C-alpha positions in Angstrom: -7.2 53.0 -20.4 -9.7 50.3 -21.4 -6.9 48.1 -22.7 -5.0 48.6 -19.5 -8.1 47.5 -17.4 -8.6 44.4 -19.6 -5.0 43.5 -19.1 -5.3 44.0 -15.3 -8.4 41.8 -15.3 -6.6 39.2 -17.4 -3.6 39.2 -15.0 -5.8 39.0 -11.9 -7.6 36.0 -13.5 -4.4 34.2 -13.9 -3.1 35.0 -10.4 -6.4 33.7 -9.0 -6.0 30.6 -11.2 -2.5 30.1 -10.0 -3.7 30.1 -6.4 -6.5 27.6 -7.2 -4.0 25.3 -8.9 -1.9 24.7 -5.8 -4.1 21.9 -4.7 -1.7 19.1 -4.1 -2.7 15.8 -2.4 -1.2 15.0 0.0 -0.9 18.6 1.3 2.8 19.7 1.4 4.6 20.9 4.5 5.3 24.4 3.3 4.0 26.3 0.3 4.5 29.9 -0.7 3.0 31.4 -3.9 4.3 34.2 -6.1 2.7 36.2 -8.8 4.6 35.0 -11.8 4.5 31.9 -14.0 6.7 29.4 -15.8 5.5 28.6 -19.3 5.7 24.9 -20.0 5.6 24.0 -23.7 6.9 21.4 -26.2 10.3 23.1 -26.3 10.8 22.7 -22.5 13.8 20.5 -21.7 14.7 18.5 -18.7 18.0 19.1 -17.1 19.6 16.2 -15.2 22.8 14.3 -14.7 23.4 10.6 -14.8 22.4 10.0 -11.2 18.9 11.4 -11.8 18.5 10.1 -15.3 15.8 7.6 -14.4 13.6 10.4 -13.0 14.3 12.5 -16.1 13.2 9.6 -18.3 10.0 9.2 -16.2 9.1 12.8 -16.4 10.0 13.0 -20.1 7.6 10.1 -20.9 4.8 12.1 -19.3 5.6 15.2 -21.3 6.1 13.2 -24.5 2.5 11.8 -24.1 1.1 15.3 -23.4 2.8 17.1 -26.2 3.1 14.3 -28.7 6.8 15.0 -29.3 10.1 13.9 -27.8 11.3 15.9 -24.8 14.9 16.8 -24.8 17.1 15.7 -21.8 20.3 17.7 -21.3 22.9 18.1 -18.6 23.1 21.9 -18.5 20.8 24.9 -19.1 17.3 25.9 -18.2 14.1 24.0 -18.2 12.9 21.6 -15.5 16.0 21.0 -13.5 16.4 17.8 -11.4 19.1 18.1 -8.9 20.4 15.6 -6.3 21.8 17.4 -3.2 22.9 14.9 -0.5 23.1 17.7 2.1 19.3 18.0 2.1 19.0 14.6 3.8 19.5 16.2 7.2 16.5 18.5 6.9 14.2 16.6 4.5 15.3 13.0 4.8 15.3 10.5 1.9 11.8 11.2 0.6 11.6 15.0 1.0 12.0 17.5 -1.8 12.3 21.2 -2.6 10.3 22.5 -5.6 10.4 26.0 -6.9 9.2 27.6 -10.1 10.3 30.9 -11.5 9.8 32.7 -14.9 13.0 31.0 -16.1 12.9 27.4 -14.8 11.5 24.8 -12.6 13.8 23.3 -10.0 13.2 20.0 -8.1 15.9 19.3 -5.6 16.2 16.4 -3.2 18.7 14.2 -1.4 17.8 11.1 -3.4 15.9 10.0 -6.5 13.0 9.1 -4.3 12.7 12.7 -3.3 13.0 13.9 -6.9 10.2 11.4 -7.8 7.9 12.9 -5.2 8.8 16.4 -6.4 7.7 15.4 -9.9 4.4 14.1 -8.5 3.7 17.6 -7.0 4.7 19.2 -10.3 2.2 17.0 -12.1 -0.5 18.2 -9.7 0.4 21.9 -10.5 -0.6 21.2 -14.1 -4.2 21.2 -15.4 -6.0 17.9 -14.6 -6.4 17.1 -18.3 -2.8 17.9 -19.2 -1.6 14.3 -19.4 -4.8 13.1 -21.2 -4.9 15.5 -24.2 -2.1 15.2 -26.6 -1.5 18.6 -28.3 1.8 19.7 -29.8 1.3 23.5 -29.5 -0.4 23.7 -26.1 1.2 26.0 -23.4 0.7 25.7 -19.7 1.4 28.5 -17.2 2.7 26.9 -14.0 2.2 29.2 -11.0 5.3 30.6 -9.3 5.6 28.5 -6.1 8.1 27.4 -3.5 7.4 24.1 -1.9 9.4 22.4 0.9 8.0 19.0 1.7 8.6 15.7 3.5 6.4 12.9 4.8 5.2 12.4 8.4 5.6 8.6 8.2 7.9 6.3 6.2 5.3 3.6 5.7 2.3 4.7 3.6 0.6 1.5 2.4 -2.2 0.3 0.3 -3.2 -3.4 0.4 -4.9 -5.3 -2.3 -6.4 -8.7 -1.5 -6.3 -10.8 -4.7 -6.7 -14.2 -3.0 -10.5 -13.8 -2.8 -10.9 -12.1 -6.2 -8.0 -12.1 -8.7 -7.6 -8.8 -10.6 -4.6 -9.2 -12.9 -1.5 -7.3 -13.9 -3.0 -4.2 -15.6 -5.3 -3.5 -12.7 -2.4 -3.7 -10.3 -0.3 -1.4 -12.4 -3.1 1.1 -12.6 -3.3 1.1 -8.8 0.5 1.5 -8.5 0.2 4.6 -10.8 -2.5 6.1 -8.5 -0.4 5.3 -5.4 2.7 7.0 -6.9 0.8 10.2 -7.7 -0.4 10.2 -4.1 3.2 9.5 -2.8 2.2 6.2 -1.2 5.2 3.9 -1.0 4.2 0.4 0.1 2.0 -2.0 -1.9 0.9 -4.8 0.4 0.0 -7.7 -1.9 -2.3 -10.3 -0.3 -1.6 -13.3 -2.5 -2.7 -16.3 -0.5 -5.7 -17.2 1.6 -8.4 -19.8 2.0 -10.1 -19.0 -1.3 -7.1 -18.8 -3.6 -3.3 -19.1 -4.1 -2.2 -16.5 -6.6 1.6 -16.8 -6.8 3.5 -19.4 -8.8 5.8 -21.5 -6.6 7.8 -23.7 -9.0 8.6 -26.4 -6.5 4.9 -26.9 -5.7 3.0 -26.4 -9.0 -0.3 -27.6 -7.5 -0.5 -24.4 -5.5 -1.7 -22.6 -8.6 -2.9 -25.6 -10.6 -5.4 -26.5 -7.9 -5.2 -23.6 -5.4 -5.6 -20.9 -8.1 -9.0 -22.2 -9.1 -12.4 -22.5 -7.3 -15.6 -23.9 -8.8 -17.9 -21.2 -7.5 -18.0 -18.3 -5.1 -20.4 -17.3 -2.3 -22.2 -14.1 -3.4 -24.1 -13.0 -0.3 -23.0 -13.0 3.3 -24.3 -15.7 5.6 -26.0 -17.4 2.6 -25.6 -20.5 0.4 -26.1 -18.3 -2.7 -23.4 -18.7 -5.4 -22.5 -16.8 -8.6 -22.8 -19.9 -10.6 -19.4 -19.9 -12.4 -15.8 -20.6 -11.5 -13.1 -18.1 -10.5 -9.4 -18.5 -11.2 -6.1 -16.7 -11.8 -2.6 -16.5 -10.6 0.6 -14.6 -11.3 3.6 -16.4 -12.9 6.9 -15.5 -11.5 7.7 -13.6 -14.7 4.6 -11.5 -14.3 5.5 -10.8 -10.7 9.0 -9.6 -11.7 7.4 -7.3 -14.3 5.1 -5.8 -11.7 7.9 -5.4 -9.2 10.0 -3.5 -11.8 7.0 -1.3 -12.5 6.6 -0.6 -8.8 10.3 0.2 -8.3 10.1 2.8 -11.1 7.4 4.5 -8.9 9.4 4.2 -5.7 7.0 1.6 -4.3 8.1 -1.3 -2.2 6.0 -4.5 -2.6 5.4 -6.5 0.5 3.9 -9.9 -0.3 1.6 -11.6 2.2 1.9 -15.4 2.4 -0.6 -16.5 5.0 0.5 -18.9 7.8 -0.4 -20.9 9.8 -4.1 -20.1 9.3 -6.0 -19.0 6.1 -4.4 -21.9 4.4 -7.2 -23.9 2.8 -6.2 -23.2 -0.9 -2.8 -24.6 -0.1 -4.3 -27.6 1.8 -6.6 -28.3 -1.2 -3.5 -28.4 -3.4 -1.6 -30.7 -1.0 -3.9 -32.2 1.6 -0.9 -33.4 3.8 -0.3 -29.8 4.7 -3.4 -29.6 6.9 -4.3 -30.8 10.3 -7.6 -32.2 9.0 -6.5 -32.4 5.4 -10.0 -33.4 4.3 -10.7 -30.6 1.8 -9.4 -31.2 -1.8 -11.2 -28.2 -3.3 -10.6 -24.5 -2.8 -13.5 -23.2 -0.6 -16.3 -21.3 -2.3 -17.4 -19.5 0.9 -15.8 -16.9 3.1 -15.3 -16.6 6.9 -13.0 -18.2 9.5 -12.4 -21.8 8.3 -11.3 -24.6 10.5 -8.2 -26.1 9.0 -4.7 -24.7 9.1 -1.1 -25.7 8.3 0.0 -28.6 10.5 2.9 -26.9 12.1 3.7 -30.0 14.2 4.8 -31.8 11.0 8.4 -31.2 9.9 7.4 -31.7 6.3 5.0 -28.7 6.6 7.8 -26.5 8.0 10.0 -27.6 5.1 7.2 -26.7 2.6 6.8 -23.2 4.1 10.5 -22.4 4.1 10.7 -23.7 0.5 7.8 -21.3 -0.4 9.5 -18.4 1.3 12.8 -19.1 -0.4 11.1 -18.6 -3.8 9.4 -15.5 -2.5 12.7 -14.1 -1.3 14.2 -14.6 -4.7 11.3 -12.8 -6.4 10.8 -9.7 -4.2 13.8 -7.4 -3.7 12.4 -5.8 -0.5 13.4 -7.4 2.8 9.9 -7.5 4.4 7.5 -10.5 4.0 4.0 -10.5 5.7 2.9 -13.9 7.1 -0.6 -12.9 8.1 -0.9 -14.9 11.3 -4.5 -13.9 12.0 -7.7 -15.8 12.9 -6.2 -19.3 13.6 -9.0 -21.6 14.8 -7.5 -23.2 17.9 -10.4 -25.6 18.5 -9.0 -27.9 15.8 -5.5 -27.7 17.4 -7.0 -28.8 20.7 -8.3 -32.0 19.2 -5.2 -32.8 17.2 -2.9 -35.4 18.7 0.1 -34.2 16.7 -0.5 -30.6 17.8 -1.0 -31.5 21.4 2.2 -33.6 21.4 4.1 -30.7 19.8 2.9 -28.4 22.6 4.2 -30.9 25.2 7.5 -31.6 23.4 8.3 -27.9 23.3 7.3 -27.3 26.9 4.5 -24.9 25.9 1.2 -24.2 27.6 -1.4 -23.5 24.9 -2.1 -23.4 21.2 -1.5 -19.6 21.3 2.0 -20.3 22.7 2.6 -22.8 19.9 1.6 -20.2 17.3 4.1 -17.7 18.7 6.7 -20.5 18.9 6.1 -21.2 15.2 6.0 -17.5 14.3 9.4 -17.1 15.9 10.7 -20.0 13.9 9.6 -18.2 10.7 11.1 -15.0 12.0 14.5 -16.7 12.7 14.4 -18.3 9.2 13.7 -14.9 7.6 16.5 -13.2 9.5 18.9 -15.9 8.4 18.0 -14.9 4.9 18.3 -11.1 5.6 14.6 -10.6 5.7 12.1 -9.3 8.3 8.8 -10.8 9.2 5.6 -8.8 9.5 2.2 -10.1 10.6 -1.2 -9.1 11.9 -1.3 -8.4 15.6 -2.4 -11.9 16.5 1.3 -12.8 16.2 1.7 -11.1 19.6 -0.5 -13.7 21.2 -2.4 -10.9 22.9 -6.1 -11.0 23.8 -7.4 -10.8 20.2 -8.9 -14.3 19.7 -12.3 -13.2 21.0 -13.9 -16.0 19.0 -11.9 -18.6 20.9 -13.0 -20.1 24.2 -9.6 -19.5 25.7 -9.3 -15.9 24.7 -8.1 -14.8 28.1 -5.5 -17.6 28.6 -2.2 -16.2 29.7 0.3 -16.5 26.9 3.9 -17.3 28.0 5.8 -17.1 24.7 7.2 -13.7 23.5 7.3 -12.7 19.9 10.7 -12.0 18.3 11.6 -8.3 18.7 12.5 -8.0 15.0 8.9 -8.6 13.9 6.8 -5.7 12.5 3.3 -5.9 14.1 0.5 -4.9 11.8 -2.4 -3.7 14.0 -5.9 -4.3 12.6 -7.7 -4.9 15.9 -7.3 -3.9 19.5 -7.2 -0.8 21.7 -4.6 1.7 22.6 -3.4 -0.4 25.5 -2.4 -3.2 23.1 -0.5 -0.7 21.0 1.1 0.8 24.1 2.2 -2.6 25.2 3.7 -3.4 21.8 5.7 -0.2 21.5 6.9 -0.2 25.1 8.2 -3.7 24.5 10.2 -2.5 21.6 8.1 -3.6 18.6 7.8 -1.5 15.4 4.2 -1.3 14.3 2.0 -0.3 11.4 -1.4 0.9 12.4 -4.3 -0.3 10.2 -7.2 -0.2 12.6 -10.0 -1.9 10.8 -12.8 0.6 11.7 -10.7 3.4 10.3 -8.9 1.9 7.3 -10.8 -1.1 5.8 -11.8 0.0 2.3 -14.3 -2.9 1.9 -16.4 -1.1 4.6 -19.3 0.9 3.2 -19.3 4.7 3.2 -22.0 4.9 5.9 -19.7 3.2 8.4 -16.5 4.7 7.0 -17.2 8.0 5.3 -14.4 10.0 3.7 -14.3 12.4 6.6 -13.7 9.5 9.1 -10.9 8.1 6.9 -9.3 11.5 6.8 -9.5 11.9 10.6 -7.5 8.7 11.2 -4.2 9.2 13.2 -1.8 6.3 13.1 -0.5 7.5 16.5 -3.4 7.1 18.9 -4.0 9.4 21.8 -2.4 8.0 24.9 0.9 6.7 23.2 3.8 8.3 25.0 5.7 10.7 22.6 9.0 8.8 23.2 7.5 5.8 21.4 6.0 7.7 18.5 8.9 6.6 16.2 8.0 3.0 16.8 4.9 3.6 14.7 6.2 3.3 11.2 3.0 4.5 9.6 -0.3 3.2 8.4 -2.0 1.1 5.7 -5.5 1.0 4.1 -6.8 -2.4 3.1 -8.9 -3.5 0.1 -10.3 -6.8 1.2 -12.2 -8.4 -1.8 -14.5 -11.1 -0.5 -17.7 -9.3 -1.5 -16.1 -7.0 -4.2 -15.6 -9.2 -7.3 -15.3 -6.5 -10.0 -12.8 -3.7 -10.7 -15.6 -1.2 -10.9 -16.8 -2.1 -7.4 -13.2 -2.1 -6.1 -12.6 1.4 -7.5 -15.8 2.7 -5.9 -14.6 1.5 -2.6 -11.0 2.7 -3.0 -11.6 6.1 -4.5 -11.7 8.8 -3.1 -10.7 7.3 0.3 -7.2 6.4 -0.8 -6.5 10.1 -1.2 -7.5 10.7 2.4 -5.1 7.9 3.6 -2.3 9.3 1.4 -2.7 12.6 3.3 -2.9 10.7 6.6 0.5 9.1 5.9 2.3 12.1 4.4 0.9 15.4 5.9 1.8 16.6 9.4 -1.1 16.9 11.8 -0.8 20.7 12.0 -1.1 21.0 8.2 -4.2 18.7 7.8 -7.4 20.5 7.0 -10.4 18.5 5.7 -12.0 21.5 3.9 -8.7 22.2 2.1 -8.4 18.5 1.3 -12.0 18.5 -0.2 -11.2 21.5 -2.3 -8.0 19.8 -3.7 -10.0 16.7 -4.3 -12.5 18.5 -6.4 -9.7 19.2 -8.9 -8.1 15.8 -8.4 -11.1 13.7 -9.2 -11.0 15.0 -12.8 -7.9 12.8 -13.2 -9.9 9.7 -12.0 -12.6 10.5 -14.5 -10.1 10.8 -17.4 -8.4 7.6 -16.2 -11.7 5.7 -16.4 -11.9 5.3 -12.6 -15.5 5.2 -11.3 -15.0 6.7 -7.9 -17.7 7.1 -5.2 -19.2 10.5 -5.8 -21.5 11.0 -2.8 -18.7 11.5 -0.3 -18.8 13.5 2.9 
């Protein structure tokens, strides 16, 4: 009898443990839990066909590291079964998956390799937090018996890294891509050019990195002349970018590069002064903020330069979306430029804001001719967002090309409503809710989690025009990786759930419970996350 009671207690302990282990971020659409287990050990094989072989190799590499032995991949039998089922696309789309575990096998089924990949990420989170960090040949893991049916709410789930202000390097980027993948985020928005640095090699214009990739010093305190006292430099060669793109593709992540125009161009102008309207600055700025000069878009040579740059960008990045920034152009300089004013008259335009939209549409047409699509911050609409300009309320006559993706960072629901009713696709990254450089007092974890990319007041018939959301790691005042990680983690997990989990399934208390287990992974990965979160 005593032995029987002990066995019962032992069984109840493992049943309770199995319930506790189903703490997946982002929270799945449907989860049911049974009472049995699947035993994962060094003899466990992966079952796949040639179509799913890349996912099998990816999972095998994880198991190899955990057990310290080679995982067998076979086409038939039991084990962890990866199955492509095209018929599932109707119900779960391209990114959804079905994951079930029994005493005999684990089955991950999806309509595509992307869905299989996300099923693997959920399987990883069913395992102990230290499973991938402790190599042990004879360890055994009991995976709880579960049935998970899952798909994302939005197709665009983005994290942005600004490397123009502070360059981080390939390994840091790859580490971030790994964290994005586990959280099922699928767009890496890579901010590569701005006033304070040009970080992408363009072979036709080598000075962009030779000059634009280096600054003599860096402003260290807001609204101050204080400097760090040493130079900052760095850029990615095209070969390094290709390597990172391949790494992202393996993790089902699309990289969207941002090449700023027509403003935020001082690093390029320092490299080739003829690009600017003023063209007076031959050094990359050491300070941050809204700077006066911009590309002289009235000069045909500048247009040629920008299309040359984009041609090389198109060759590098396999995705068809390129972000052009388009924000915070200082029109006062445009008003005083004879060339700009003549261009406005020649094109029959009314204002600098109209000229910016005219130029933006030129870029959009060029991209479309090359089978690409333009994306930009919401200033590209020409709407009332230039509040620092004297002519903020000037009526803008030009209309943005309908193919553009509008990336909202500022503005109220009326601006979003106007955009979607006029047919634009948008990504919502409202700064007060998604900017990771903001401190935790102004943007606590709970506030990040509460963000809804579809604001109240947007008619339901336009909900599909909102592609999703992004969270942004601007780096002006965040020079080190440790500081960056403290700002990104744990809020990135909240944004992952914002992008993936349906509104009815979101629960902040459940999320925090899952996060308590998840943060062990960050600790073992050497990520110094912000611990005092609310």
